[in-house]
Structure formats: C-alpha cells, structure tokens
N, C-alpha and C positions, 0 to 999 in steps of 0.2 A: 166167144170162146167159152168152154165149160168152166175154166178156172175163174173167169170174171163173173159168170152167172152164179157160180158157187159162192163167191165172196158176197154177192148181193143177197144171198139167202142166209145171212149170218144169224138171223133169229132162229132158223131151223137147226143149224149145226151147233149153235150155242146150247140150245134146249136139249138136243140129243147127247151132247157132251156131259152136261150136268146130270142128265138121266142115267147115262152109264155109270158115273161115279156113285150116284145114289143107289142104283141097283146092285152094284158090286158089294156094297157094305150095308145093305138094307137090313139085315138081322144082326149086325154088329153093334155092340153098345158104345164102342169107341170110333166106329166109322173109319174114315180115311186116316185118323190119327195113328192107326196100326202101321201105316206106311212110314210115318215119321219115327215111330218107335223102333221099327226094324232098321231104318236108316241110321238112327242114333247108335244102336248097338253096333252096326257094321263100321261106322266112323270111329267109335271108340276103340274097338278091337283092332282095326287096321291101323290106326294112328300109334297105338302102343307097340304093336309088332313091327311095323315097317320103320318107325323112328329108331328102334333098336338095331334093326338089320342095316339101315343106312347110316347109323350113328349121327342122327340128326336131333337137334333140340326140339323137344315136344312142343314148346311154345310157338315155335315158327312152323312146325310140321303139321299141327292140327288144322289150321285154316287151309293149308294146301290140300290135305286129304279130304276134309269136309267139302270144300268147294268142288274138288275133282269128282268125288262120288256123286254129288247131287247133280252136277252138270252131266256126267255120264249117264245118270238115271234117266234124265230127259231124252238124251240121244238114244240110248238102248231101248227105251220104252216106245219111242216113235218108230224106230227101225223094226222092232219086233212086231208091234201092232200094225205097222204099215204093210207088212207081207200078207196080212189077212184082212186088210181094210175093206175090200170088196167081198171077199168070201164070207166073212162074218156078218156082213150087212145084206146078204142076198135077199132075205125076206123084205127088208125095207125098200131095196132097190126095185123089187118086182111090184111093190104095192104103191110107192109114192112117186109121182111123176115130178122128179127134181133132178138137177145136174148131179152126176155121180161124184163130182169133186167136193160136194157137201161133206161126204164121208172122210175125205182126206182132211178137211179143216176140223171135222168132228174129232178125229183121232189127235191131231195137233192140239186142239183146245183141251181135250181130255187129259193128255200128257202134261200140258202146261199147268193144269189145276194140281196134279200130283207134284209137279216141280215146285209150286208155290208152298205147298204143305212142307216139303223138305227144305226149302230155302230158309225157313226159320232156323234151322240148324247151322247154316252157314253164318247167318247173322250172330247167332249165340257164340259160335267159335271165334268169330272176329272180336266180339266184345270181351270174352274170356281172355283171350290172348293180347288184348290191347293193340290190335292191328289198326294203324292210323288210316283215317279217311282222308284222301287227297282229291285234287281237282281231276286226277286221272281216273279216280273211282267213278265219275260220271259217265265214263266210256262204257261202263257195264251195260247201260241201256241200249245204245246202238249196236253193241256186240251181241247182246242177247237177241235182238231183232234179226240180226244177220244170221245168227245160229238158227233161229226158227224158220227163216227163209229157206236155208238149206235143208232143214228137216222136212219142209213141205215137199220139195221136189223128190226127196228120198221115199217119202210115203207114197206119193203118186207113182213113181217109177217102179218100186218094189210091188206095190199093190197090183199094178197093170201086168207085170211079169208073172206074179204069183197066181193071178186068176187063170192064166194060161197054163203055167207049169207048177203043179202042186208040190213039187219037191223043194221049191225055193224057200218056203218058210222053214223047213227043217234044216236046210243048208245054212241059212242065215243064223238061226238059233245056235247051231253047232260052232259057227265061226265067231260069234260074239264073245264067247269065253276067252278064246285066244287073243281076240282084238282087245279085250279089256286089259290083258296082261302086257300087251305091246304098245298100248297108248300111255303117255305119261299122266296117269291119274293118281297113282300112289307113289310116283317118283317124278323126277324132272330129267331132262335130257342132260343136264350138267352133272348128274350122279354118274353117268356112264363115261368110260374112257373116250377121249376125243375120236379115236379110230372107229368107235361103235355108236356114236351119236346119230349116224345116219339112219338107224332103226327108228328113232323118233321123227326125224325131219322128213323122211319119205312117207310117213304115215299121215294121210289127210285128216284123220280124226284128232291128230295132235293139235292142229291149228284150230279145229272147232272147239276143242276143250280150252286151249290156252287163251284164245281171244276173249273169252268170258271170264276166265279165272284170273288173268293177269290184273284187270282193273279191280276186281274184288280184293286183291292183295295190295292195292294202292299203287300199282305201276302202270305204265302205258304200253300197250301191245305195239310191236314193231310194225314197220310199213310192210314187211313181208307177211306178217300174220293177216293184216287187212287185205292185202292183194290176193293171197291164196284163197282166203274164205270168200272174197268177193268174187274171184274167178270161178270158184266152185258153184256159187250160187247161180251165176249167169250160165255157165256151161251145163249145169245140172238141170236148170229149169228148161233150157232148149231141148236137151236130150229127153227129159220126162215128158214135156208137152208134145214133142214130135212123136214119141211112141204112143202116148195116150190118144192123140189125135187120130192115129192110124187104127187104134184098137177099141176105142171107147164104145163103138156100136156093137162089138162082139162080146164085151164083158158080161152082159146080162145072160148071154147063152153060155159062156164058159163057167159061170158060177151056178 
C-alpha cells in the first residue's frame, strides 16, 4: 500500500520537509524564529484579554492558552496545508517516481518542525507559572503521537478530495476561523453553563486538543478522551485509505 511505501521513503520526505522550511525563510535574518515571535505575541495578548473576560487567574490561565494555541497551530497547519498537499506538489509528483503519500508525511513533518519551534513557549509558560510536572505529564508523548496519527489521515483525506474539487481548500480555510472559536483553546468547557457544554463535547477537535494539553498541565486525560481520539484515528484512516485507494491513480491527472 502507498502509505507503507511512503513511510519507507522517510529520507525523501524528511529532506523535502526541511527544504520547505528553509525555502520559506531563506531571505529572513531570523528564519523560523518569526513564527515563535508571532505566537508569543498572540499568547500574551490572548492571555491578558481572555483572563479578564473569563475572570481567571492569569497564573493558571497562561499555560492553558499557551498550550492551546500551540497545539491548535499544529492542527490548523496540517489541515490547511493538507488541502493543497497534492496540488502544491504537482511538479514534484510529475517528475519524481515516488509514492504520493510522501507528500502527506512531508506536510506532517513540516508542521511538526513549526510545532517544535512554538513548543518552547509552552515550556516557558509552564516554568514561569510554576506548573508542576507529574507522572501524568509523561502521557504527553503518546497523546502527541496519537494526535499526529489523526492529522495524517486528515491530510490524506483532504488532499485527495481537494485534488478533485478545488473549492475544498477555500471552504476549509473559511471554516477554520469559526472552528477556532468553537474549540476550547482559549477557554474550557467548564467555563460554560452546564446546559451549553455540549458545544465543546460534540466537537471532535476538543478531544484532539485536550488529550495533548491535559498532560502538559499535569493531569491525566480521561478514558473518554483516549477512546474518542483512538476511534477517530482508526475510523479516519479507514476512510482516508479507502478514498485514496480508489483515487490515487487519478490524482496526477486532476492536478
């Protein structure tokens, strides 16, 4: 299967991912540090604003916002870039005889590099506020791997659909802003009245954010979080692999 073949060509998609980052900031003196600086300003501004709106203690609210924004940056980056994963790589696809899935892993690796740059801010926020590191904090690693596993099928699915229907990237970009506000990134479900907490719990992105953020804050994700995210990974990969399997021979013609 193309997914397995793409994984075996890790040397190619790792190189292409690094190349994308270097090309994007080739003439910049600060390079990818600009991403970190922009995220720092966003975290600082949002923490001050929303801590006041929700009447939260800034000391406990800062790690919540910092981790939420950085995790969401990884999710939104993969979703946005995923819609054009095959379209933007059309020249490479037509020139290099390699599995198309290398471009899926290329995008995931590329966005993970940006995530690592911004993750420094999460560590800084945890240190400044004195958030304790517990045994539950170690769950951050499997939670992050599970998140990336979910993002992989999203990139593959959106990329396949977008190659055929060019309106999909515009639709996704339009919906991401609304999704950002409806996902507990700058807030928590507990901030809402009990009758309205369903807004958060019916949103699948809530679980993708929370399963990574909760361990960072020193707590253990619930069994529901693990179950939902695990089920999303299994169901998502089945759906994405099925659609891609039926369409991958046509993608080169669509783009």
